[in-house]
PDB file of N, CA, C and O in Angstrom, chain B, residues numbered from 101:
ATOM      1  N   MET B 101       3.929   4.650  17.052  1.00  0.00           N
ATOM      2  CA  MET B 101       3.762   4.069  15.765  1.00  0.00           C
ATOM      3  C   MET B 101       4.221   2.722  15.798  1.00  0.00           C
ATOM      4  O   MET B 101       5.206   2.519  16.508  1.00  0.00           O
ATOM      5  N   ASN B 102       3.651   1.606  15.094  1.00  0.00           N
ATOM      6  CA  ASN B 102       3.497   0.510  15.243  1.00  0.00           C
ATOM      7  C   ASN B 102       4.381  -0.196  14.028  1.00  0.00           C
ATOM      8  O   ASN B 102       4.793  -1.354  13.946  1.00  0.00           O
ATOM      9  N   TYR B 103       4.536   1.013  13.037  1.00  0.00           N
ATOM     10  CA  TYR B 103       4.970   0.497  11.776  1.00  0.00           C
ATOM     11  C   TYR B 103       6.388   1.285  10.979  1.00  0.00           C
ATOM     12  O   TYR B 103       6.664   2.484  11.020  1.00  0.00           O
ATOM     13  N   VAL B 104       7.140   0.187  10.273  1.00  0.00           N
ATOM     14  CA  VAL B 104       8.189   1.206  10.043  1.00  0.00           C
ATOM     15  C   VAL B 104       8.229   1.507   8.526  1.00  0.00           C
ATOM     16  O   VAL B 104       9.104   2.246   8.074  1.00  0.00           O
ATOM     17  N   LYS B 105       7.209   0.892   7.671  1.00  0.00           N
ATOM     18  CA  LYS B 105       7.262   1.299   6.591  1.00  0.00           C
ATOM     19  C   LYS B 105       6.067   0.956   5.896  1.00  0.00           C
ATOM     20  O   LYS B 105       5.461  -0.089   6.131  1.00  0.00           O
ATOM     21  N   VAL B 106       5.598   2.037   4.801  1.00  0.00           N
ATOM     22  CA  VAL B 106       4.206   1.889   4.167  1.00  0.00           C
ATOM     23  C   VAL B 106       4.680   1.715   2.459  1.00  0.00           C
ATOM     24  O   VAL B 106       5.355   2.611   1.951  1.00  0.00           O
ATOM     25  N   LYS B 107       4.376   0.816   1.856  1.00  0.00           N
ATOM     26  CA  LYS B 107       4.157   0.588   0.400  1.00  0.00           C
ATOM     27  C   LYS B 107       2.982   0.407  -0.089  1.00  0.00           C
ATOM     28  O   LYS B 107       2.058  -0.323   0.269  1.00  0.00           O
ATOM     29  N   VAL B 108       3.137   1.403  -1.252  1.00  0.00           N
ATOM     30  CA  VAL B 108       1.355   1.283  -2.037  1.00  0.00           C
ATOM     31  C   VAL B 108       1.895   0.842  -3.515  1.00  0.00           C
ATOM     32  O   VAL B 108       2.684   1.500  -4.193  1.00  0.00           O
ATOM     33  N   TYR B 109       1.397  -0.216  -3.817  1.00  0.00           N
ATOM     34  CA  TYR B 109       1.497  -1.009  -5.163  1.00  0.00           C
ATOM     35  C   TYR B 109      -0.004  -0.444  -5.855  1.00  0.00           C
ATOM     36  O   TYR B 109      -1.146  -0.586  -5.417  1.00  0.00           O
ATOM     37  N   ALA B 110       0.469   0.239  -7.088  1.00  0.00           N
ATOM     38  CA  ALA B 110      -0.393   0.992  -7.714  1.00  0.00           C
ATOM     39  C   ALA B 110       0.154   0.972  -9.202  1.00  0.00           C
ATOM     40  O   ALA B 110       1.281   0.671  -9.595  1.00  0.00           O
ATOM     41  N   THR B 111      -1.093   1.425 -10.002  1.00  0.00           N
ATOM     42  CA  THR B 111      -0.746   1.790 -11.523  1.00  0.00           C
ATOM     43  C   THR B 111      -0.787   3.089 -11.852  1.00  0.00           C
ATOM     44  O   THR B 111      -1.142   3.907 -11.004  1.00  0.00           O
ATOM     45  N   THR B 112      -0.473   3.438 -12.983  1.00  0.00           N
ATOM     46  CA  THR B 112      -0.424   4.938 -13.256  1.00  0.00           C
ATOM     47  C   THR B 112      -1.395   5.342 -13.583  1.00  0.00           C
ATOM     48  O   THR B 112      -1.362   6.570 -13.670  1.00  0.00           O
ATOM     49  N   THR B 113      -2.742   4.710 -13.942  1.00  0.00           N
ATOM     50  CA  THR B 113      -4.266   4.592 -14.020  1.00  0.00           C
ATOM     51  C   THR B 113      -5.223   4.488 -13.138  1.00  0.00           C
ATOM     52  O   THR B 113      -6.390   4.674 -13.483  1.00  0.00           O
ATOM     53  N   CYS B 114      -4.897   4.180 -11.881  1.00  0.00           N
ATOM     54  CA  CYS B 114      -5.643   3.839 -11.010  1.00  0.00           C
ATOM     55  C   CYS B 114      -6.220   4.946 -10.378  1.00  0.00           C
ATOM     56  O   CYS B 114      -5.412   5.606  -9.725  1.00  0.00           O
ATOM     57  N   PRO B 115      -7.548   5.406 -10.378  1.00  0.00           N
ATOM     58  CA  PRO B 115      -8.140   6.656  -9.433  1.00  0.00           C
ATOM     59  C   PRO B 115      -8.039   5.943  -7.878  1.00  0.00           C
ATOM     60  O   PRO B 115      -7.719   6.801  -7.056  1.00  0.00           O
ATOM     61  N   TYR B 116      -8.225   4.642  -7.293  1.00  0.00           N
ATOM     62  CA  TYR B 116      -8.181   4.568  -6.081  1.00  0.00           C
ATOM     63  C   TYR B 116      -6.872   4.721  -5.299  1.00  0.00           C
ATOM     64  O   TYR B 116      -6.719   5.011  -4.112  1.00  0.00           O
ATOM     65  N   CYS B 117      -5.820   4.416  -6.401  1.00  0.00           N
ATOM     66  CA  CYS B 117      -4.566   4.490  -5.862  1.00  0.00           C
ATOM     67  C   CYS B 117      -4.066   6.074  -5.437  1.00  0.00           C
ATOM     68  O   CYS B 117      -3.681   6.207  -4.275  1.00  0.00           O
ATOM     69  N   THR B 118      -4.058   7.106  -6.196  1.00  0.00           N
ATOM     70  CA  THR B 118      -4.408   8.119  -6.251  1.00  0.00           C
ATOM     71  C   THR B 118      -5.066   8.524  -4.931  1.00  0.00           C
ATOM     72  O   THR B 118      -4.392   9.247  -4.197  1.00  0.00           O
ATOM     73  N   MET B 119      -5.954   8.260  -4.636  1.00  0.00           N
ATOM     74  CA  MET B 119      -6.936   8.224  -3.434  1.00  0.00           C
ATOM     75  C   MET B 119      -6.038   8.085  -2.151  1.00  0.00           C
ATOM     76  O   MET B 119      -5.874   8.881  -1.226  1.00  0.00           O
ATOM     77  N   ILE B 120      -5.428   6.650  -2.405  1.00  0.00           N
ATOM     78  CA  ILE B 120      -4.780   6.515  -0.902  1.00  0.00           C
ATOM     79  C   ILE B 120      -3.631   7.450  -0.819  1.00  0.00           C
ATOM     80  O   ILE B 120      -3.420   7.919   0.300  1.00  0.00           O
ATOM     81  N   ALA B 121      -2.713   7.874  -1.954  1.00  0.00           N
ATOM     82  CA  ALA B 121      -1.777   8.582  -2.050  1.00  0.00           C
ATOM     83  C   ALA B 121      -1.621   9.718  -1.627  1.00  0.00           C
ATOM     84  O   ALA B 121      -0.551  10.189  -1.241  1.00  0.00           O
ATOM     85  N   ASP B 122      -2.809  10.335  -1.662  1.00  0.00           N
ATOM     86  CA  ASP B 122      -3.356  11.780  -1.393  1.00  0.00           C
ATOM     87  C   ASP B 122      -3.619  11.473   0.133  1.00  0.00           C
ATOM     88  O   ASP B 122      -2.924  11.938   1.036  1.00  0.00           O
ATOM     89  N   TRP B 123      -4.530  10.769   0.289  1.00  0.00           N
ATOM     90  CA  TRP B 123      -5.100  10.435   1.845  1.00  0.00           C
ATOM     91  C   TRP B 123      -3.626  10.211   2.975  1.00  0.00           C
ATOM     92  O   TRP B 123      -3.429  10.757   4.061  1.00  0.00           O
ATOM     93  N   LEU B 124      -2.851   9.318   2.311  1.00  0.00           N
ATOM     94  CA  LEU B 124      -1.584   9.251   3.254  1.00  0.00           C
ATOM     95  C   LEU B 124      -0.620  10.569   3.188  1.00  0.00           C
ATOM     96  O   LEU B 124      -0.176  11.014   4.247  1.00  0.00           O
ATOM     97  N   THR B 125      -0.399  10.997   2.337  1.00  0.00           N
ATOM     98  CA  THR B 125      -0.015  12.391   1.961  1.00  0.00           C
ATOM     99  C   THR B 125      -0.582  13.643   3.096  1.00  0.00           C
ATOM    100  O   THR B 125       0.182  14.422   3.665  1.00  0.00           O
ATOM    101  N   ASP B 126      -2.111  13.624   3.268  1.00  0.00           N
ATOM    102  CA  ASP B 126      -2.830  14.412   4.127  1.00  0.00           C
ATOM    103  C   ASP B 126      -2.719  14.080   5.472  1.00  0.00           C
ATOM    104  O   ASP B 126      -2.796  14.934   6.355  1.00  0.00           O
ATOM    105  N   LYS B 127      -2.537  12.861   5.696  1.00  0.00           N
ATOM    106  CA  LYS B 127      -2.248  12.235   7.344  1.00  0.00           C
ATOM    107  C   LYS B 127      -0.800  12.329   7.564  1.00  0.00           C
ATOM    108  O   LYS B 127      -0.544  11.910   8.693  1.00  0.00           O
ATOM    109  N   LYS B 128       0.181  12.688   6.971  1.00  0.00           N
ATOM    110  CA  LYS B 128       1.613  12.997   6.715  1.00  0.00           C
ATOM    111  C   LYS B 128       2.020  11.697   7.139  1.00  0.00           C
ATOM    112  O   LYS B 128       2.407  11.689   8.308  1.00  0.00           O
ATOM    113  N   VAL B 129       2.060  10.439   6.474  1.00  0.00           N
ATOM    114  CA  VAL B 129       2.569   9.111   6.359  1.00  0.00           C
ATOM    115  C   VAL B 129       3.492   9.240   5.145  1.00  0.00           C
ATOM    116  O   VAL B 129       3.103   9.536   4.015  1.00  0.00           O
ATOM    117  N   ALA B 130       4.444   9.050   5.413  1.00  0.00           N
ATOM    118  CA  ALA B 130       5.567   8.625   4.416  1.00  0.00           C
ATOM    119  C   ALA B 130       5.289   7.355   3.714  1.00  0.00           C
ATOM    120  O   ALA B 130       4.664   6.572   4.429  1.00  0.00           O
ATOM    121  N   PHE B 131       5.569   6.898   2.496  1.00  0.00           N
ATOM    122  CA  PHE B 131       5.013   5.973   1.862  1.00  0.00           C
ATOM    123  C   PHE B 131       5.944   6.031   0.668  1.00  0.00           C
ATOM    124  O   PHE B 131       6.462   7.070   0.257  1.00  0.00           O
ATOM    125  N   GLU B 132       6.136   4.647   0.070  1.00  0.00           N
ATOM    126  CA  GLU B 132       7.024   4.248  -1.252  1.00  0.00           C
ATOM    127  C   GLU B 132       5.985   3.926  -2.227  1.00  0.00           C
ATOM    128  O   GLU B 132       5.194   3.059  -1.855  1.00  0.00           O
ATOM    129  N   LYS B 133       5.826   4.361  -3.243  1.00  0.00           N
ATOM    130  CA  LYS B 133       4.665   4.098  -4.407  1.00  0.00           C
ATOM    131  C   LYS B 133       5.183   3.326  -5.157  1.00  0.00           C
ATOM    132  O   LYS B 133       6.293   3.740  -5.493  1.00  0.00           O
ATOM    133  N   ILE B 134       4.831   2.062  -5.748  1.00  0.00           N
ATOM    134  CA  ILE B 134       5.403   1.139  -6.528  1.00  0.00           C
ATOM    135  C   ILE B 134       4.285   1.025  -7.481  1.00  0.00           C
ATOM    136  O   ILE B 134       3.109   0.710  -7.305  1.00  0.00           O
ATOM    137  N   LEU B 135       5.017   1.398  -8.653  1.00  0.00           N
ATOM    138  CA  LEU B 135       4.208   1.061  -9.785  1.00  0.00           C
ATOM    139  C   LEU B 135       4.655  -0.058 -10.633  1.00  0.00           C
ATOM    140  O   LEU B 135       5.715  -0.364 -11.178  1.00  0.00           O
ATOM    141  N   VAL B 136       3.236  -0.658 -10.535  1.00  0.00           N
ATOM    142  CA  VAL B 136       3.395  -2.270 -10.967  1.00  0.00           C
ATOM    143  C   VAL B 136       3.281  -2.323 -12.385  1.00  0.00           C
ATOM    144  O   VAL B 136       3.679  -3.321 -12.986  1.00  0.00           O
ATOM    145  N   ASP B 137       2.646  -1.094 -13.145  1.00  0.00           N
ATOM    146  CA  ASP B 137       2.300  -1.436 -14.554  1.00  0.00           C
ATOM    147  C   ASP B 137       3.806  -1.076 -15.639  1.00  0.00           C
ATOM    148  O   ASP B 137       3.872  -1.163 -16.865  1.00  0.00           O
ATOM    149  N   GLN B 138       4.940  -0.644 -14.608  1.00  0.00           N
ATOM    150  CA  GLN B 138       5.993  -0.025 -15.053  1.00  0.00           C
ATOM    151  C   GLN B 138       6.909  -0.947 -14.621  1.00  0.00           C
ATOM    152  O   GLN B 138       7.924  -1.024 -15.313  1.00  0.00           O
ATOM    153  N   ASP B 139       6.825  -1.742 -13.570  1.00  0.00           N
ATOM    154  CA  ASP B 139       7.641  -2.719 -12.751  1.00  0.00           C
ATOM    155  C   ASP B 139       7.479  -4.222 -12.882  1.00  0.00           C
ATOM    156  O   ASP B 139       6.968  -4.819 -11.934  1.00  0.00           O
ATOM    157  N   GLN B 140       7.749  -4.696 -13.638  1.00  0.00           N
ATOM    158  CA  GLN B 140       6.940  -6.310 -13.852  1.00  0.00           C
ATOM    159  C   GLN B 140       7.764  -7.061 -12.679  1.00  0.00           C
ATOM    160  O   GLN B 140       7.218  -8.147 -12.483  1.00  0.00           O
ATOM    161  N   LYS B 141       8.778  -6.897 -11.905  1.00  0.00           N
ATOM    162  CA  LYS B 141       9.375  -7.993 -10.892  1.00  0.00           C
ATOM    163  C   LYS B 141       8.688  -7.361  -9.909  1.00  0.00           C
ATOM    164  O   LYS B 141       8.407  -8.138  -8.996  1.00  0.00           O
ATOM    165  N   ALA B 142       8.272  -6.145  -9.729  1.00  0.00           N
ATOM    166  CA  ALA B 142       7.529  -5.768  -8.339  1.00  0.00           C
ATOM    167  C   ALA B 142       5.948  -6.461  -8.508  1.00  0.00           C
ATOM    168  O   ALA B 142       5.230  -7.024  -7.682  1.00  0.00           O
ATOM    169  N   ALA B 143       5.768  -6.168  -9.880  1.00  0.00           N
ATOM    170  CA  ALA B 143       3.998  -6.839  -9.857  1.00  0.00           C
ATOM    171  C   ALA B 143       4.087  -8.336  -9.493  1.00  0.00           C
ATOM    172  O   ALA B 143       3.389  -8.834  -8.611  1.00  0.00           O
ATOM    173  N   ILE B 144       4.785  -8.871 -10.061  1.00  0.00           N
ATOM    174  CA  ILE B 144       4.862 -10.509  -9.614  1.00  0.00           C
ATOM    175  C   ILE B 144       5.258 -10.614  -8.225  1.00  0.00           C
ATOM    176  O   ILE B 144       4.970 -11.667  -7.656  1.00  0.00           O
ATOM    177  N   ASP B 145       5.944  -9.597  -7.491  1.00  0.00           N
ATOM    178  CA  ASP B 145       6.197 -10.065  -6.286  1.00  0.00           C
ATOM    179  C   ASP B 145       4.950  -9.725  -5.627  1.00  0.00           C
ATOM    180  O   ASP B 145       4.643 -10.350  -4.612  1.00  0.00           O
ATOM    181  N   MET B 146       4.193  -8.810  -6.077  1.00  0.00           N
ATOM    182  CA  MET B 146       2.886  -8.120  -5.028  1.00  0.00           C
ATOM    183  C   MET B 146       2.179  -9.795  -5.455  1.00  0.00           C
ATOM    184  O   MET B 146       2.193 -10.698  -4.619  1.00  0.00           O
ATOM    185  N   VAL B 147       1.714  -9.949  -6.573  1.00  0.00           N
ATOM    186  CA  VAL B 147       0.922 -11.544  -6.795  1.00  0.00           C
ATOM    187  C   VAL B 147       0.922 -12.187  -5.857  1.00  0.00           C
ATOM    188  O   VAL B 147      -0.035 -12.438  -5.124  1.00  0.00           O
ATOM    189  N   ARG B 148       2.769 -12.775  -5.709  1.00  0.00           N
ATOM    190  CA  ARG B 148       2.916 -13.895  -5.140  1.00  0.00           C
ATOM    191  C   ARG B 148       2.807 -13.625  -3.518  1.00  0.00           C
ATOM    192  O   ARG B 148       2.533 -14.468  -2.663  1.00  0.00           O
ATOM    193  N   ARG B 149       3.023 -12.569  -3.369  1.00  0.00           N
ATOM    194  CA  ARG B 149       2.713 -12.107  -1.758  1.00  0.00           C
ATOM    195  C   ARG B 149       1.508 -12.234  -1.380  1.00  0.00           C
ATOM    196  O   ARG B 149       1.076 -12.700  -0.325  1.00  0.00           O
ATOM    197  N   THR B 150       0.870 -11.732  -2.423  1.00  0.00           N
ATOM    198  CA  THR B 150      -0.926 -11.194  -1.758  1.00  0.00           C
ATOM    199  C   THR B 150      -1.947 -12.307  -2.301  1.00  0.00           C
ATOM    200  O   THR B 150      -3.012 -12.712  -1.835  1.00  0.00           O
ATOM    201  N   GLY B 151      -1.435 -12.555  -3.133  1.00  0.00           N
ATOM    202  CA  GLY B 151      -2.657 -13.293  -4.349  1.00  0.00           C
ATOM    203  C   GLY B 151      -3.363 -12.039  -4.848  1.00  0.00           C
ATOM    204  O   GLY B 151      -4.478 -12.364  -5.257  1.00  0.00           O
ATOM    205  N   GLN B 152      -3.245 -11.334  -4.916  1.00  0.00           N
ATOM    206  CA  GLN B 152      -3.867 -10.192  -5.455  1.00  0.00           C
ATOM    207  C   GLN B 152      -2.958 -10.078  -6.983  1.00  0.00           C
ATOM    208  O   GLN B 152      -1.768 -10.331  -7.171  1.00  0.00           O
ATOM    209  N   MET B 153      -4.052  -9.580  -8.007  1.00  0.00           N
ATOM    210  CA  MET B 153      -3.904  -9.056  -9.128  1.00  0.00           C
ATOM    211  C   MET B 153      -3.931  -7.859  -9.556  1.00  0.00           C
ATOM    212  O   MET B 153      -3.184  -7.453 -10.446  1.00  0.00           O
ATOM    213  N   GLY B 154      -5.068  -6.945  -8.785  1.00  0.00           N
ATOM    214  CA  GLY B 154      -5.251  -5.870  -8.938  1.00  0.00           C
ATOM    215  C   GLY B 154      -4.730  -4.960  -7.797  1.00  0.00           C
ATOM    216  O   GLY B 154      -4.258  -5.365  -6.734  1.00  0.00           O
ATOM    217  N   VAL B 155      -4.920  -3.378  -8.263  1.00  0.00           N
ATOM    218  CA  VAL B 155      -4.331  -2.652  -7.262  1.00  0.00           C
ATOM    219  C   VAL B 155      -5.302  -1.592  -6.776  1.00  0.00           C
ATOM    220  O   VAL B 155      -6.262  -1.458  -7.536  1.00  0.00           O
ATOM    221  N   PRO B 156      -5.305  -0.881  -5.816  1.00  0.00           N
ATOM    222  CA  PRO B 156      -4.227  -0.633  -5.044  1.00  0.00           C
ATOM    223  C   PRO B 156      -4.008  -1.737  -3.635  1.00  0.00           C
ATOM    224  O   PRO B 156      -4.863  -2.221  -2.892  1.00  0.00           O
ATOM    225  N   VAL B 157      -2.684  -1.872  -3.636  1.00  0.00           N
ATOM    226  CA  VAL B 157      -2.542  -2.815  -2.273  1.00  0.00           C
ATOM    227  C   VAL B 157      -1.464  -2.245  -1.645  1.00  0.00           C
ATOM    228  O   VAL B 157      -0.400  -2.125  -2.252  1.00  0.00           O
ATOM    229  N   THR B 158      -1.640  -1.748  -0.119  1.00  0.00           N
ATOM    230  CA  THR B 158      -1.167  -1.254   0.394  1.00  0.00           C
ATOM    231  C   THR B 158      -0.226  -2.174   1.598  1.00  0.00           C
ATOM    232  O   THR B 158      -0.960  -2.963   2.194  1.00  0.00           O
ATOM    233  N   GLU B 159       0.922  -2.211   1.962  1.00  0.00           N
ATOM    234  CA  GLU B 159       1.486  -3.042   2.436  1.00  0.00           C
ATOM    235  C   GLU B 159       2.250  -1.980   3.663  1.00  0.00           C
ATOM    236  O   GLU B 159       2.810  -0.911   3.420  1.00  0.00           O
ATOM    237  N   ILE B 160       2.066  -2.687   5.135  1.00  0.00           N
ATOM    238  CA  ILE B 160       2.416  -2.006   6.286  1.00  0.00           C
ATOM    239  C   ILE B 160       3.383  -2.805   6.629  1.00  0.00           C
ATOM    240  O   ILE B 160       3.054  -3.953   6.927  1.00  0.00           O
ATOM    241  N   VAL B 161       4.412  -2.540   6.668  1.00  0.00           N
ATOM    242  CA  VAL B 161       5.855  -3.071   7.494  1.00  0.00           C
ATOM    243  C   VAL B 161       5.700  -3.076   8.869  1.00  0.00           C
ATOM    244  O   VAL B 161       5.802  -1.969   9.399  1.00  0.00           O
ATOM    245  N   LEU B 162       5.481  -4.022   9.588  1.00  0.00           N
ATOM    246  CA  LEU B 162       5.348  -3.484  10.954  1.00  0.00           C
ATOM    247  C   LEU B 162       6.922  -3.741  11.740  1.00  0.00           C
ATOM    248  O   LEU B 162       7.878  -4.354  11.264  1.00  0.00           O
ATOM    249  N   LYS B 163       6.832  -3.054  13.097  1.00  0.00           N
ATOM    250  CA  LYS B 163       8.042  -3.034  13.802  1.00  0.00           C
ATOM    251  C   LYS B 163       8.865  -4.570  13.733  1.00  0.00           C
ATOM    252  O   LYS B 163      10.051  -4.784  13.479  1.00  0.00           O
ATOM    253  N   ASP B 164       7.766  -5.535  14.057  1.00  0.00           N
ATOM    254  CA  ASP B 164       8.277  -6.885  14.114  1.00  0.00           C
ATOM    255  C   ASP B 164       8.788  -7.871  12.884  1.00  0.00           C
ATOM    256  O   ASP B 164       9.344  -8.969  12.897  1.00  0.00           O
ATOM    257  N   GLY B 165       8.312  -6.912  11.712  1.00  0.00           N
ATOM    258  CA  GLY B 165       8.849  -7.322  10.529  1.00  0.00           C
ATOM    259  C   GLY B 165       8.281  -7.768   9.613  1.00  0.00           C
ATOM    260  O   GLY B 165       8.648  -7.811   8.439  1.00  0.00           O
ATOM    261  N   LYS B 166       7.092  -8.233  10.206  1.00  0.00           N
ATOM    262  CA  LYS B 166       5.889  -9.042   9.428  1.00  0.00           C
ATOM    263  C   LYS B 166       5.416  -7.681   8.665  1.00  0.00           C
ATOM    264  O   LYS B 166       5.770  -6.535   8.942  1.00  0.00           O
ATOM    265  N   SER B 167       4.512  -8.103   7.617  1.00  0.00           N
ATOM    266  CA  SER B 167       3.306  -7.405   6.752  1.00  0.00           C
ATOM    267  C   SER B 167       2.251  -7.352   6.843  1.00  0.00           C
ATOM    268  O   SER B 167       1.884  -8.511   7.039  1.00  0.00           O
ATOM    269  N   GLU B 168       1.292  -6.614   6.830  1.00  0.00           N
ATOM    270  CA  GLU B 168      -0.013  -6.697   6.998  1.00  0.00           C
ATOM    271  C   GLU B 168      -0.651  -5.901   5.473  1.00  0.00           C
ATOM    272  O   GLU B 168      -0.383  -4.703   5.383  1.00  0.00           O
ATOM    273  N   PHE B 169      -1.311  -6.412   4.532  1.00  0.00           N
ATOM    274  CA  PHE B 169      -1.565  -6.087   3.334  1.00  0.00           C
ATOM    275  C   PHE B 169      -3.022  -5.758   3.713  1.00  0.00           C
ATOM    276  O   PHE B 169      -3.744  -6.474   4.407  1.00  0.00           O
ATOM    277  N   ILE B 170      -3.410  -4.374   3.069  1.00  0.00           N
ATOM    278  CA  ILE B 170      -4.686  -4.030   2.694  1.00  0.00           C
ATOM    279  C   ILE B 170      -5.088  -4.099   1.209  1.00  0.00           C
ATOM    280  O   ILE B 170      -4.292  -3.745   0.339  1.00  0.00           O
ATOM    281  N   ILE B 171      -6.312  -4.551   0.918  1.00  0.00           N
ATOM    282  CA  ILE B 171      -6.409  -4.768  -0.394  1.00  0.00           C
ATOM    283  C   ILE B 171      -7.372  -3.580  -0.428  1.00  0.00           C
ATOM    284  O   ILE B 171      -8.139  -3.315   0.497  1.00  0.00           O
ATOM    285  N   GLY B 172      -7.246  -2.700  -1.870  1.00  0.00           N
ATOM    286  CA  GLY B 172      -8.149  -1.509  -2.114  1.00  0.00           C
ATOM    287  C   GLY B 172      -8.250  -0.326  -1.355  1.00  0.00           C
ATOM    288  O   GLY B 172      -7.782  -0.519  -0.233  1.00  0.00           O
ATOM    289  N   PHE B 173      -8.609   0.652  -1.488  1.00  0.00           N
ATOM    290  CA  PHE B 173      -8.795   1.756  -0.364  1.00  0.00           C
ATOM    291  C   PHE B 173      -9.717   1.895   0.560  1.00  0.00           C
ATOM    292  O   PHE B 173     -10.618   2.732   0.615  1.00  0.00           O
ATOM    293  N   ASN B 174      -9.353   0.700   1.578  1.00  0.00           N
ATOM    294  CA  ASN B 174      -9.951   0.783   3.057  1.00  0.00           C
ATOM    295  C   ASN B 174      -9.440   1.807   4.052  1.00  0.00           C
ATOM    296  O   ASN B 174      -8.512   1.553   4.819  1.00  0.00           O
ATOM    297  N   GLN B 175      -9.986   2.813   4.022  1.00  0.00           N
ATOM    298  CA  GLN B 175      -9.621   3.869   4.962  1.00  0.00           C
ATOM    299  C   GLN B 175      -9.712   3.685   5.972  1.00  0.00           C
ATOM    300  O   GLN B 175      -8.775   4.200   6.581  1.00  0.00           O
ATOM    301  N   PRO B 176     -10.615   3.011   6.796  1.00  0.00           N
ATOM    302  CA  PRO B 176     -11.020   2.657   8.458  1.00  0.00           C
ATOM    303  C   PRO B 176      -9.722   1.497   8.734  1.00  0.00           C
ATOM    304  O   PRO B 176      -9.235   1.450   9.863  1.00  0.00           O
ATOM    305  N   GLN B 177      -9.254   0.669   7.748  1.00  0.00           N
ATOM    306  CA  GLN B 177      -8.333  -0.323   8.212  1.00  0.00           C
ATOM    307  C   GLN B 177      -7.035   0.260   8.214  1.00  0.00           C
ATOM    308  O   GLN B 177      -6.199   0.055   9.094  1.00  0.00           O
ATOM    309  N   LEU B 178      -6.829   1.208   6.918  1.00  0.00           N
ATOM    310  CA  LEU B 178      -5.810   1.809   6.946  1.00  0.00           C
ATOM    311  C   LEU B 178      -5.410   3.064   8.503  1.00  0.00           C
ATOM    312  O   LEU B 178      -4.288   3.275   8.963  1.00  0.00           O
ATOM    313  N   ALA B 179      -6.458   3.552   8.884  1.00  0.00           N
ATOM    314  CA  ALA B 179      -6.308   4.348   9.991  1.00  0.00           C
ATOM    315  C   ALA B 179      -6.133   3.807  11.168  1.00  0.00           C
ATOM    316  O   ALA B 179      -5.512   4.410  12.044  1.00  0.00           O
ATOM    317  N   TYR B 180      -6.786   2.286  11.407  1.00  0.00           N
ATOM    318  CA  TYR B 180      -6.187   1.901  12.406  1.00  0.00           C
ATOM    319  C   TYR B 180      -5.126   1.248  12.401  1.00  0.00           C
ATOM    320  O   TYR B 180      -4.699   0.967  13.521  1.00  0.00           O
ATOM    321  N   LEU B 181      -4.426   0.835  11.369  1.00  0.00           N
ATOM    322  CA  LEU B 181      -2.903   0.015  11.394  1.00  0.00           C
ATOM    323  C   LEU B 181      -2.176   1.397  11.831  1.00  0.00           C
ATOM    324  O   LEU B 181      -1.561   1.612  12.876  1.00  0.00           O
ATOM    325  N   LEU B 182      -2.363   2.087  10.975  1.00  0.00           N
ATOM    326  CA  LEU B 182      -1.410   3.399  10.989  1.00  0.00           C
ATOM    327  C   LEU B 182      -1.490   4.211  12.264  1.00  0.00           C
ATOM    328  O   LEU B 182      -0.581   4.940  12.662  1.00  0.00           O
ATOM    329  N   GLY B 183      -2.607   4.033  12.849  1.00  0.00           N
ATOM    330  CA  GLY B 183      -2.628   5.138  14.311  1.00  0.00           C
ATOM    331  C   GLY B 183      -3.209   6.682  13.800  1.00  0.00           C
ATOM    332  O   GLY B 183      -2.756   7.657  14.400  1.00  0.00           O
ATOM    333  N   VAL B 184      -4.061   6.873  12.860  1.00  0.00           N
ATOM    334  CA  VAL B 184      -4.040   8.196  12.257  1.00  0.00           C
ATOM    335  C   VAL B 184      -5.574   8.464  12.156  1.00  0.00           C
ATOM    336  O   VAL B 184      -5.986   9.522  11.680  1.00  0.00           O
TER     337      VAL B 184
END
């Protein structure tokens, strides 16, 4: 496992956000779901760090402290980075 934390930036109405959450749960990957439509500070932080205004955005925090960001529900990239 090369990562220490997984965060999913999502909204309450985003179907792809739900798909990522379900996929991660199915793969037994613990994650934090951050609802940017209910947390303006988190939304601003997401845009500042990624340049993305849309969701889902998945942040994988690596053991070296760096983060990898995945835009959208990119299952192959998620599987590769998470080793599942």
